[in-house]
KELUMKOL-634827 format. One record per residue: residue number from 0; residue in three letters; chain; x, y, z of N, C-alpha, C in turn. Coordinates in Angstrom, 3 decimals, always signed. Layout:
# residues N
<node resi="NUM" resn="ALA" chain="A" n_x="X" n_y="Y" n_z="Z" ca_x="X" ca_y="Y" ca_z="Z" c_x="X" c_y="Y" c_z="Z"/>
...
# end
This chain:
# residues 88
<node resi="0" resn="MET" chain="A" n_x="+1.028" n_y="-1.155" n_z="-0.035" ca_x="-0.331" ca_y="+0.181" ca_z="+0.023" c_x="+1.310" c_y="+1.153" c_z="-0.282"/>
<node resi="1" resn="ALA" chain="A" n_x="+0.540" n_y="+2.438" n_z="-0.729" ca_x="+1.346" ca_y="+3.301" ca_z="-0.886" c_x="+0.512" c_y="+4.770" c_z="-0.596"/>
<node resi="2" resn="ILE" chain="A" n_x="+1.264" n_y="+5.646" n_z="+0.206" ca_x="+0.298" ca_y="+6.771" ca_z="+0.639" c_x="+1.072" c_y="+8.095" c_z="+0.033"/>
<node resi="3" resn="GLY" chain="A" n_x="+0.738" n_y="+8.576" n_z="-0.667" ca_x="+1.168" ca_y="+10.223" ca_z="-1.171" c_x="+2.519" c_y="+9.425" c_z="-2.179"/>
<node resi="4" resn="GLY" chain="A" n_x="+2.716" n_y="+8.312" n_z="-2.542" ca_x="+3.603" ca_y="+7.621" ca_z="-3.337" c_x="+4.604" c_y="+6.868" c_z="-2.431"/>
<node resi="5" resn="LYS" chain="A" n_x="+4.515" n_y="+6.884" n_z="-1.376" ca_x="+5.467" ca_y="+6.199" ca_z="-0.394" c_x="+5.023" c_y="+5.380" c_z="+0.306"/>
<node resi="6" resn="THR" chain="A" n_x="+5.545" n_y="+3.909" n_z="+0.345" ca_x="+5.396" ca_y="+2.778" ca_z="+0.783" c_x="+5.381" c_y="+2.762" c_z="+2.612"/>
<node resi="7" resn="ASN" chain="A" n_x="+4.643" n_y="+2.157" n_z="+3.189" ca_x="+4.723" ca_y="+2.293" ca_z="+4.835" c_x="+6.112" c_y="+2.267" c_z="+5.112"/>
<node resi="8" resn="GLU" chain="A" n_x="+6.824" n_y="+1.330" n_z="+4.392" ca_x="+8.230" ca_y="+1.227" ca_z="+5.179" c_x="+9.157" c_y="+2.438" c_z="+5.024"/>
<node resi="9" resn="GLN" chain="A" n_x="+8.941" n_y="+3.110" n_z="+3.577" ca_x="+9.114" ca_y="+4.235" ca_z="+3.672" c_x="+9.105" c_y="+5.467" c_z="+4.666"/>
<node resi="10" resn="ILE" chain="A" n_x="+7.754" n_y="+5.830" n_z="+5.051" ca_x="+7.263" ca_y="+6.303" ca_z="+5.690" c_x="+7.984" c_y="+6.391" c_z="+7.250"/>
<node resi="11" resn="LEU" chain="A" n_x="+8.095" n_y="+5.039" n_z="+7.816" ca_x="+8.754" ca_y="+4.669" ca_z="+8.619" c_x="+9.887" c_y="+5.031" c_z="+8.963"/>
<node resi="12" resn="ILE" chain="A" n_x="+10.442" n_y="+4.445" n_z="+7.867" ca_x="+12.028" ca_y="+4.797" ca_z="+7.690" c_x="+12.232" c_y="+6.330" c_z="+7.828"/>
<node resi="13" resn="GLU" chain="A" n_x="+11.389" n_y="+7.031" n_z="+7.039" ca_x="+11.930" ca_y="+8.792" ca_z="+7.343" c_x="+11.548" c_y="+9.185" c_z="+8.383"/>
<node resi="14" resn="THR" chain="A" n_x="+10.482" n_y="+8.362" n_z="+9.205" ca_x="+10.334" ca_y="+9.090" ca_z="+10.727" c_x="+11.520" c_y="+8.802" c_z="+11.476"/>
<node resi="15" resn="LEU" chain="A" n_x="+12.047" n_y="+7.812" n_z="+11.608" ca_x="+13.323" ca_y="+6.904" ca_z="+12.106" c_x="+14.358" c_y="+8.171" c_z="+11.953"/>
<node resi="16" resn="GLU" chain="A" n_x="+14.717" n_y="+8.300" n_z="+10.677" ca_x="+15.656" ca_y="+9.511" ca_z="+10.104" c_x="+15.611" c_y="+10.682" c_z="+11.207"/>
<node resi="17" resn="LYS" chain="A" n_x="+14.217" n_y="+11.010" n_z="+10.825" ca_x="+14.462" ca_y="+12.489" ca_z="+11.157" c_x="+13.691" c_y="+12.798" c_z="+12.905"/>
<node resi="18" resn="ARG" chain="A" n_x="+13.233" n_y="+11.712" n_z="+13.582" ca_x="+13.168" ca_y="+11.599" ca_z="+14.582" c_x="+13.536" c_y="+10.349" c_z="+15.674"/>
<node resi="19" resn="GLY" chain="A" n_x="+14.183" n_y="+9.651" n_z="+14.983" ca_x="+14.521" ca_y="+8.647" ca_z="+15.834" c_x="+16.107" c_y="+8.211" c_z="+16.316"/>
<node resi="20" resn="LEU" chain="A" n_x="+16.890" n_y="+8.927" n_z="+15.783" ca_x="+18.411" ca_y="+9.184" ca_z="+15.804" c_x="+18.639" c_y="+10.285" c_z="+16.717"/>
<node resi="21" resn="LYS" chain="A" n_x="+19.274" n_y="+10.237" n_z="+17.859" ca_x="+19.822" ca_y="+11.598" ca_z="+18.026" c_x="+21.339" c_y="+12.090" c_z="+17.621"/>
<node resi="22" resn="GLN" chain="A" n_x="+20.775" n_y="+13.374" n_z="+17.009" ca_x="+22.090" ca_y="+13.914" ca_z="+16.367" c_x="+23.219" c_y="+14.670" c_z="+17.338"/>
<node resi="23" resn="TRP" chain="A" n_x="+24.337" n_y="+13.984" n_z="+17.169" ca_x="+25.413" ca_y="+14.603" ca_z="+18.117" c_x="+25.502" c_y="+16.034" c_z="+17.687"/>
<node resi="24" resn="TRP" chain="A" n_x="+25.879" n_y="+16.642" n_z="+16.699" ca_x="+25.807" ca_y="+17.694" ca_z="+15.955" c_x="+24.732" c_y="+18.879" c_z="+16.513"/>
<node resi="25" resn="ASN" chain="A" n_x="+23.664" n_y="+18.426" n_z="+17.408" ca_x="+22.346" ca_y="+19.005" ca_z="+17.143" c_x="+21.936" c_y="+18.864" c_z="+18.365"/>
<node resi="26" resn="PRO" chain="A" n_x="+22.570" n_y="+19.267" n_z="+19.735" ca_x="+22.545" ca_y="+18.897" ca_z="+21.407" c_x="+20.854" c_y="+19.544" c_z="+21.646"/>
<node resi="27" resn="PHE" chain="A" n_x="+20.199" n_y="+20.279" n_z="+20.825" ca_x="+19.093" ca_y="+20.872" ca_z="+21.356" c_x="+17.624" c_y="+20.183" c_z="+20.227"/>
<node resi="28" resn="GLN" chain="A" n_x="+18.385" n_y="+19.285" n_z="+20.025" ca_x="+17.461" ca_y="+18.482" ca_z="+18.929" c_x="+15.858" c_y="+18.128" c_z="+19.780"/>
<node resi="29" resn="LYS" chain="A" n_x="+14.956" n_y="+18.724" n_z="+18.928" ca_x="+13.549" ca_y="+18.267" ca_z="+19.992" c_x="+12.754" c_y="+17.210" c_z="+19.329"/>
<node resi="30" resn="ASN" chain="A" n_x="+11.574" n_y="+16.886" n_z="+19.709" ca_x="+10.441" ca_y="+15.820" ca_z="+19.259" c_x="+11.667" c_y="+14.613" c_z="+18.866"/>
<node resi="31" resn="LEU" chain="A" n_x="+12.299" n_y="+14.138" n_z="+19.685" ca_x="+12.644" ca_y="+12.999" ca_z="+19.684" c_x="+11.350" c_y="+11.588" c_z="+19.731"/>
<node resi="32" resn="LEU" chain="A" n_x="+11.542" n_y="+10.601" n_z="+19.220" ca_x="+10.520" ca_y="+10.005" ca_z="+19.718" c_x="+10.747" c_y="+9.121" c_z="+20.763"/>
<node resi="33" resn="ASP" chain="A" n_x="+9.338" n_y="+9.134" n_z="+21.272" ca_x="+9.716" ca_y="+8.353" ca_z="+22.708" c_x="+9.524" c_y="+7.245" c_z="+22.675"/>
<node resi="34" resn="GLU" chain="A" n_x="+10.102" n_y="+5.866" n_z="+23.695" ca_x="+10.670" ca_y="+4.946" ca_z="+23.650" c_x="+9.694" c_y="+3.873" c_z="+23.271"/>
<node resi="35" resn="PHE" chain="A" n_x="+8.329" n_y="+4.074" n_z="+23.315" ca_x="+6.818" ca_y="+3.363" ca_z="+23.130" c_x="+6.890" c_y="+3.442" c_z="+21.872"/>
<node resi="36" resn="SER" chain="A" n_x="+7.200" n_y="+4.821" n_z="+21.281" ca_x="+6.837" ca_y="+5.066" ca_z="+19.746" c_x="+7.763" c_y="+4.645" c_z="+18.845"/>
<node resi="37" resn="LEU" chain="A" n_x="+9.129" n_y="+4.713" n_z="+19.412" ca_x="+10.560" ca_y="+3.729" ca_z="+18.676" c_x="+10.201" c_y="+2.598" c_z="+18.922"/>
<node resi="38" resn="GLY" chain="A" n_x="+9.693" n_y="+2.103" n_z="+19.672" ca_x="+9.410" ca_y="+0.594" ca_z="+19.577" c_x="+8.409" c_y="-0.174" c_z="+18.809"/>
<node resi="39" resn="ALA" chain="A" n_x="+7.283" n_y="+0.607" n_z="+18.688" ca_x="+5.985" ca_y="+0.511" ca_z="+17.414" c_x="+6.858" c_y="+0.116" c_z="+16.465"/>
<node resi="40" resn="ILE" chain="A" n_x="+7.653" n_y="+1.393" n_z="+15.826" ca_x="+8.401" ca_y="+1.435" ca_z="+14.757" c_x="+9.029" c_y="+0.388" c_z="+14.072"/>
<node resi="41" resn="CYS" chain="A" n_x="+10.043" n_y="+0.415" n_z="+15.226" ca_x="+11.015" ca_y="-1.076" ca_z="+14.937" c_x="+10.401" c_y="-2.336" c_z="+14.900"/>
<node resi="42" resn="ASP" chain="A" n_x="+9.157" n_y="-2.263" n_z="+15.666" ca_x="+8.046" ca_y="-4.046" ca_z="+15.570" c_x="+7.766" c_y="-3.756" c_z="+14.015"/>
<node resi="43" resn="ALA" chain="A" n_x="+7.319" n_y="-2.914" n_z="+13.505" ca_x="+6.540" ca_y="-2.562" ca_z="+12.448" c_x="+7.315" c_y="-3.100" c_z="+11.176"/>
<node resi="44" resn="LEU" chain="A" n_x="+8.452" n_y="-2.292" n_z="+11.244" ca_x="+9.634" ca_y="-2.547" ca_z="+10.070" c_x="+10.226" c_y="-4.063" c_z="+10.249"/>
<node resi="45" resn="GLY" chain="A" n_x="+10.001" n_y="-4.661" n_z="+11.675" ca_x="+10.437" ca_y="-5.802" ca_z="+11.744" c_x="+9.725" c_y="-6.871" c_z="+10.954"/>
<node resi="46" resn="LYS" chain="A" n_x="+8.431" n_y="-6.287" n_z="+11.117" ca_x="+7.649" ca_y="-7.278" ca_z="+10.178" c_x="+7.406" c_y="-7.101" c_z="+8.703"/>
<node resi="47" resn="ILE" chain="A" n_x="+7.243" n_y="-5.810" n_z="+8.168" ca_x="+6.957" ca_y="-5.547" ca_z="+6.776" c_x="+8.217" c_y="-5.124" c_z="+6.169"/>
<node resi="48" resn="GLY" chain="A" n_x="+9.734" n_y="-4.658" n_z="+6.975" ca_x="+10.595" ca_y="-4.108" ca_z="+6.382" c_x="+11.510" c_y="-5.213" c_z="+5.402"/>
<node resi="49" resn="THR" chain="A" n_x="+11.878" n_y="-4.437" n_z="+4.542" ca_x="+12.929" ca_y="-5.060" ca_z="+3.416" c_x="+14.269" c_y="-4.785" c_z="+3.706"/>
<node resi="50" resn="ASN" chain="A" n_x="+15.210" n_y="-5.162" n_z="+2.792" ca_x="+16.987" ca_y="-4.708" ca_z="+2.954" c_x="+16.503" c_y="-3.136" c_z="+3.152"/>
<node resi="51" resn="GLU" chain="A" n_x="+15.755" n_y="-2.158" n_z="+2.607" ca_x="+15.752" ca_y="-0.826" ca_z="+2.458" c_x="+15.348" c_y="-0.416" c_z="+3.940"/>
<node resi="52" resn="SER" chain="A" n_x="+15.547" n_y="-1.205" n_z="+4.828" ca_x="+15.223" ca_y="-0.495" ca_z="+6.189" c_x="+16.314" c_y="-0.764" c_z="+7.332"/>
<node resi="53" resn="LEU" chain="A" n_x="+17.320" n_y="-1.844" n_z="+6.791" ca_x="+18.663" ca_y="-2.336" ca_z="+7.526" c_x="+19.364" c_y="-1.194" c_z="+7.997"/>
<node resi="54" resn="LYS" chain="A" n_x="+19.554" n_y="-0.712" n_z="+6.688" ca_x="+20.694" ca_y="+0.632" ca_z="+7.131" c_x="+20.076" c_y="+1.694" c_z="+8.170"/>
<node resi="55" resn="ILE" chain="A" n_x="+18.867" n_y="+2.110" n_z="+8.621" ca_x="+18.638" ca_y="+2.933" ca_z="+9.698" c_x="+18.299" c_y="+2.234" c_z="+10.873"/>
<node resi="56" resn="LEU" chain="A" n_x="+18.213" n_y="+0.852" n_z="+10.718" ca_x="+18.196" ca_y="-0.082" ca_z="+11.504" c_x="+19.769" c_y="-0.471" c_z="+12.720"/>
<node resi="57" resn="SER" chain="A" n_x="+20.649" n_y="-0.646" n_z="+11.696" ca_x="+21.985" ca_y="-0.667" ca_z="+12.081" c_x="+22.292" c_y="+0.231" c_z="+12.673"/>
<node resi="58" resn="GLN" chain="A" n_x="+21.769" n_y="+1.771" n_z="+12.155" ca_x="+22.220" ca_y="+2.843" ca_z="+13.048" c_x="+21.768" c_y="+3.200" c_z="+14.313"/>
<node resi="59" resn="LEU" chain="A" n_x="+20.526" n_y="+3.034" n_z="+14.393" ca_x="+19.684" ca_y="+2.848" ca_z="+15.544" c_x="+20.200" c_y="+1.828" c_z="+16.475"/>
<node resi="60" resn="ALA" chain="A" n_x="+20.587" n_y="+0.731" n_z="+16.165" ca_x="+21.562" ca_y="-0.800" ca_z="+16.785" c_x="+22.572" c_y="+0.099" c_z="+17.609"/>
<node resi="61" resn="LYS" chain="A" n_x="+23.488" n_y="+1.037" n_z="+17.087" ca_x="+24.708" ca_y="+1.592" ca_z="+17.557" c_x="+24.526" c_y="+2.703" c_z="+18.301"/>
<node resi="62" resn="ALA" chain="A" n_x="+23.119" n_y="+2.789" n_z="+18.846" ca_x="+22.763" ca_y="+4.058" ca_z="+20.171" c_x="+23.411" c_y="+3.537" c_z="+21.090"/>
<node resi="63" resn="ARG" chain="A" n_x="+23.809" n_y="+4.438" n_z="+22.020" ca_x="+23.961" ca_y="+4.484" ca_z="+23.415" c_x="+23.234" c_y="+4.298" c_z="+24.334"/>
<node resi="64" resn="ASP" chain="A" n_x="+21.596" n_y="+4.162" n_z="+23.756" ca_x="+20.772" ca_y="+4.209" ca_z="+24.553" c_x="+20.253" c_y="+2.686" c_z="+24.321"/>
<node resi="65" resn="VAL" chain="A" n_x="+20.320" n_y="+2.106" n_z="+25.308" ca_x="+20.317" ca_y="+0.515" ca_z="+25.331" c_x="+18.675" c_y="-0.028" c_z="+24.830"/>
<node resi="66" resn="SER" chain="A" n_x="+17.864" n_y="+0.819" n_z="+25.271" ca_x="+16.485" ca_y="+0.275" ca_z="+25.013" c_x="+16.306" c_y="+0.629" c_z="+23.232"/>
<node resi="67" resn="ARG" chain="A" n_x="+16.827" n_y="+1.762" n_z="+22.956" ca_x="+16.319" ca_y="+2.232" ca_z="+21.528" c_x="+17.236" c_y="+1.019" c_z="+20.846"/>
<node resi="68" resn="ALA" chain="A" n_x="+18.750" n_y="+0.582" n_z="+21.290" ca_x="+19.364" ca_y="-0.264" ca_z="+20.287" c_x="+19.143" c_y="-1.868" c_z="+20.395"/>
<node resi="69" resn="LEU" chain="A" n_x="+18.027" n_y="-2.603" n_z="+21.476" ca_x="+17.604" ca_y="-3.405" ca_z="+21.587" c_x="+16.610" c_y="-3.638" c_z="+20.640"/>
<node resi="70" resn="LYS" chain="A" n_x="+15.766" n_y="-2.735" n_z="+20.556" ca_x="+14.461" ca_y="-2.683" ca_z="+19.525" c_x="+14.841" c_y="-2.519" c_z="+18.075"/>
<node resi="71" resn="ALA" chain="A" n_x="+15.876" n_y="-2.067" n_z="+17.959" ca_x="+16.458" ca_y="-2.003" ca_z="+16.520" c_x="+16.848" c_y="-3.361" c_z="+15.914"/>
<node resi="72" resn="LYS" chain="A" n_x="+18.050" n_y="-3.902" n_z="+16.952" ca_x="+18.598" ca_y="-5.054" ca_z="+16.693" c_x="+17.765" c_y="-5.950" c_z="+16.475"/>
<node resi="73" resn="GLU" chain="A" n_x="+16.440" n_y="-6.232" n_z="+17.390" ca_x="+15.631" ca_y="-7.033" ca_z="+17.108" c_x="+14.805" c_y="-7.137" c_z="+15.672"/>
<node resi="74" resn="ALA" chain="A" n_x="+14.527" n_y="-6.170" n_z="+15.398" ca_x="+13.709" ca_y="-5.721" ca_z="+13.886" c_x="+14.632" c_y="-6.216" c_z="+12.908"/>
<node resi="75" resn="PHE" chain="A" n_x="+16.187" n_y="-5.763" n_z="+13.105" ca_x="+17.436" ca_y="-6.193" ca_z="+11.892" c_x="+17.376" c_y="-7.620" c_z="+11.915"/>
<node resi="76" resn="LYS" chain="A" n_x="+16.973" n_y="-8.503" n_z="+12.692" ca_x="+17.235" ca_y="-9.793" ca_z="+12.976" c_x="+16.218" c_y="-10.335" c_z="+12.498"/>
<node resi="77" resn="ARG" chain="A" n_x="+14.664" n_y="-9.498" n_z="+12.457" ca_x="+13.758" ca_y="-10.526" ca_z="+11.975" c_x="+13.985" c_y="-10.185" c_z="+10.052"/>
<node resi="78" resn="ILE" chain="A" n_x="+14.233" n_y="-9.015" n_z="+10.048" ca_x="+14.105" ca_y="-8.892" ca_z="+8.546" c_x="+15.233" c_y="-9.421" c_z="+7.926"/>
<node resi="79" resn="GLU" chain="A" n_x="+16.549" n_y="-9.699" n_z="+8.571" ca_x="+17.262" ca_y="-10.671" ca_z="+7.887" c_x="+16.872" c_y="-12.311" c_z="+7.828"/>
<node resi="80" resn="GLU" chain="A" n_x="+16.087" n_y="-12.742" n_z="+8.722" ca_x="+15.736" ca_y="-13.947" ca_z="+8.947" c_x="+14.760" c_y="-14.031" c_z="+7.724"/>
<node resi="81" resn="ARG" chain="A" n_x="+13.886" n_y="-13.343" n_z="+7.868" ca_x="+13.005" ca_y="-13.517" ca_z="+6.863" c_x="+13.026" c_y="-13.570" c_z="+5.312"/>
<node resi="82" resn="THR" chain="A" n_x="+14.186" n_y="-12.138" n_z="+4.813" ca_x="+15.054" ca_y="-12.510" ca_z="+3.570" c_x="+15.928" c_y="-13.404" c_z="+3.022"/>
<node resi="83" resn="ASN" chain="A" n_x="+16.502" n_y="-14.238" n_z="+4.205" ca_x="+17.404" ca_y="-15.485" ca_z="+3.874" c_x="+16.195" c_y="-16.464" c_z="+3.913"/>
<node resi="84" resn="LEU" chain="A" n_x="+15.008" n_y="-16.591" n_z="+4.658" ca_x="+14.251" ca_y="-17.816" ca_z="+4.182" c_x="+13.776" c_y="-17.724" c_z="+2.804"/>
<node resi="85" resn="SER" chain="A" n_x="+13.191" n_y="-16.059" n_z="+2.446" ca_x="+12.787" ca_y="-15.996" ca_z="+1.111" c_x="+13.748" c_y="-16.462" c_z="-0.011"/>
<node resi="86" resn="LYS" chain="A" n_x="+14.811" n_y="-16.187" n_z="+0.272" ca_x="+16.191" ca_y="-16.673" ca_z="-0.971" c_x="+16.098" c_y="-18.220" c_z="-0.785"/>
<node resi="87" resn="SER" chain="A" n_x="+15.513" n_y="-19.035" n_z="+0.143" ca_x="+16.195" ca_y="-20.572" ca_z="+0.105" c_x="+15.164" c_y="-21.144" c_z="-0.673"/>
# end
């Protein structure tokens, strides 16, 4: 399904790029996603994401905030497992 020419996955990726990653050069960054919202987006990407999602999830997995990193790692792993199964 596409909304405004973008897939659901692309919309979720854009949201993570804008509000999921704390940018070191912007200490006054506002409107970061709360833990619940970030977890919901990572969970959704884990279910519907493709290789396109792996870049942002790997960046989140390196976050200093352990809870953010854990959710991203779980989603990354689910996407990899699903794509490897489809290749078999």
